[in-house]
N, C-alpha and C positions, 0 to 999 in steps of 0.2 A: 611310422608316422606318428609322432603327436604333432598337434593346430595351437597355435596360440595367437591369441586376442592382443594388439597391442592395446594399453591402458588409456591410451587419450587417439582416439580415431573420429574418422568420417565428415558428415556436415555438422560449421559450426551454429552458433547461435545467428550470427549477420544471417546466413543463408536459410535456415530455416526460416527467418519471421520475411524474409524475403521469398515466398513460398506462399508460407498462412497466407502474407499480402494479395498478392496476382488469383490465389484461389477464394478470396472474400469478393474480389472486381466483378462485380455485374457487367459479362461479356457482350449481352448483345448491343451493344454499341460500339463493338471494337476494341480490342486491346490491340495495341502496339507497344513491345518489348524494344524499348532503344540499343539496341545490342544483345550479345548474349547474359540470361538473368543470374545463370551460374556458369561456370566453366564442364557445362559435364552432357552431352548426348544422352545418355538414357532421360533426363528431367525436360530435356533438350524438345525430345519425340515425344514426351508426356503433353508437353505443351502443346506440341500444334497440334495434337490429334483434339486438344480441345478448342483450338479456333484459335488460337493467341500466332500476332501476325511478327512480323521483326519489321524492323529499321535500322540507323542510327541515328545515333545523337549531337551527329554535327550536323545534319540535316536539316535543317529546324521547320517542322512547319510540314514537310514529308509527310504525314500519314493520316489515315480514315479517320474521320468524325469515329471523337469514341474517346478512350484514354490513354496513354503514354506512360509505358511505364523506366523510370531510371531503373540500372543493374544497380544489385551492391558493388560493383568495384565502384561505381560512381561517376561525377563529370564536373569539370568545372565550373565554378561559378557563372559565368557566360553563359552557359549552353543552359545552364541550372534559367537563369532571368530569362533567356531566349525562347526557351519554353512557353516561362509561362506566357509569355506575352501573346501566345498563340491564342483562337479556344479551344483549345483541346484541356481536356481536365489531365489535369500530371501528379502522378505518383512516387512517390521516391522513396526503393527501396535503399536505398543506398547504407550500406554499413557502415556502423555506427562509429566502431575503432577506422573505417578511414573515412570518417570526417573529421572526425581526431585530428589525420593527419593533413589532410586539408589545413586545421586552423592554427595547427601547426608550423605547418610550410607558410602561411600567413605573417603570424606572429613574429617568425623570423625576417618575413621580407622588414616587415613595417620598421622593423627594430634596427635594418641597416644590413645584412646577413646578406651575403652574396646565395643563392637558394643554390644548393643543391642535392636531389635526388637519388639516394641510393637503388636503383631496380632497371626491368628489362623498360628500353625505350619504347617500344611499339606497344606494351602492353596498355588493356585500356584503363589501367587503374593509373598508369606514369602518365599516360595521357589526359585523364581529368585532373592531377593534381599539377602538372606542368600547365595546364591551360591558360588560367587568368598571370601566368607568368613567365614568360617566351621566354627572361632572360636566365634561368633555372638550368641549370650541368644537373645532366642523366653519365652515374655511371656505375657501370656493374664490373669491371673492373679495372683492375690498377693501370692499362694502359689510360680510361676513360680521364685519368685526373688530372692527361691534361691540358684540358679542354679547361681546366681553370686559371684564369688568367695570374701572372706573375705580377705580382707588389699590392695583393690584394688583402683591405686589411682586419675585414669580416666572416667567416665562411660558415654559412649555417647545412646546416644536413635533418635530414629523415630520410627514414625509408618505406621503400611498397613494406605490406605491411606482410608480405609472401615470404621475405628475404629468409634466406637462409642465418641466424644469431652469428655468425662463426664468420661467413663472411662482410656482412654490414661491421660489425667490431673491428675485420681484419682492413676494411678502407676508410672504414674514419682512423687509425691508428697513421694509414700511407699517409693520408690526409693530413694530419697535423705533423706530422714527420716533415713533411714537403714543403707546408707553410708554416714551418713554426714560428715564425715572426709574426703570425697572423693569429685573429681571437679564431678559436675552431668550438661552434656550437655544438655537439651533435643531441637530437632529440630523438629517442629510442623509440619510432611506431611501429617496429614489427609485431602483428598481435599478441595474444596470450596466449588462441589459440594455434597461431601456427607453431609457437614456441611448444606447446606443449604438447604436439606434436610429434618434434622433428625431437625429442627428448624420450618421448615414449618409441621413438623409433633406434633410438641410440641404443636403448634396453633393450631392445626386442633384439639387437641385431650381437647381443653377451650371447646371447641360449639360440640362435636359433642357424641353422644353416643356410637356411631359403627362406630370403623375403616374398610376397605375395600384396604385391600394393595397387587397388582400386581404383579408381580414379579418370578425370578424363585427360586425352592425352596432350588437353591445351593449357590443362591446368599448373600454373604455374606452383601452387603449393604441394601439389602431385610428383608434378619435375620434382623436388629440391627434397622429395620422400625415397625418392628412385635413387636420384647422385649421392643421397648421405647414405643409404644401404650400399651401393654396392661401394663407397668409399670404403666402407667397414668391412668387403670381403666377401657379403655376401652374394649367394646367387640368385638373383632377383627380378623376377616377371612381374612386369607394367603390364593388366591389364585393365578395360571399361566396363567387361561383362563376366559373368562363370563360364559363357560358352569358348571362351577364349584358352581356358585352363583344360589342358591336357596330361591323362594318369601317365603317359611314360616322360612326358619330362619333370618329376619326382620318384622316379627308378630308387635318384640315390640318394632320399631327403630324409634326414631320422624327425628335426623339430622345422616346420614350419610356421613361419608369422605372417603375420595376417597386418596389414595397415589397410587407409586411406583418406587421400586428401578431405579436406572440407569441402567437395560443392560432392561428396560421394553417397547419395541416402544409404539409410539405415538396412532395405531391403535386399539393397544390389549387395552390402558385404555378406548379410546372415547367406545371402545363398550362395555367396563366392567360399561360404562357410561348411555348407552342405554338401557343396560338391566336389571338397577339398577331405570332408569326415567321407565320402562316397569312394573316394580312392582308398580310403585308407581300410573301410568297409571290406570291397571287394579284394585291394592287396590281400586282408587276413584268410579271407576264405580262399584262397586263389593257396595261398602256406598252407591250411588245412587240407585241401584238396590234395598235395600233395606229400606229404608227410603221408596221407591212408594209402 
């Protein structure tokens, strides 16, 4: 069994910066993260062990004295202003590329476009994007386009940063087709780390029959990698930690690819690779014993 690591995988710079920020905070006064800092249970467990508490960004002021932290997924400007008016210290770890998406949406609205966000309606990033613009329409499937009112003259579209590029472009094309009489402007806010990992997944699937995707089960970009691998016909295994891997699962695998979502720790990926290597070594030993 050969093991191939994707060219691009694991934590992006935004997530790494968020973790650095929270590790630099003085915790003696109490630290409350408003939501999940990143969508990864391994990271969440580590933070809890450090004494970090969790709260909701929507429940302004409901936190212990000390510091509150906005997660890498961002919050609306209204939420940010609300927390800034409390007596608590506020640390903002919003990814710069998520902030770019916020400003892009704001600019479209100011220019008179009906705001459309391609993404998951209940995802924390999308809630942050639409929180300042209640008129925004969230689209994830072609059927969601029906919510855009007939006769609209200008439609401005952005995307959740972790959506698959092909899905986004397909929905943009469909909106332009249905509203051919309107001015449709699309600002591509799918982040580069997401694009890189999606392309690396495609490359991985060309040479592998089995792919292991490492990451949180509630991580959107990790889910997209899993879906992408399965769509390309690879036997796909989604794990959060190496303990979820079992040797028998790879009995018919010749080339195994490994990739990870942007919230996955490098050390978790390394542990997964080492576990797979252990399967290979033990298989080789067994083959030698059988032939002797």
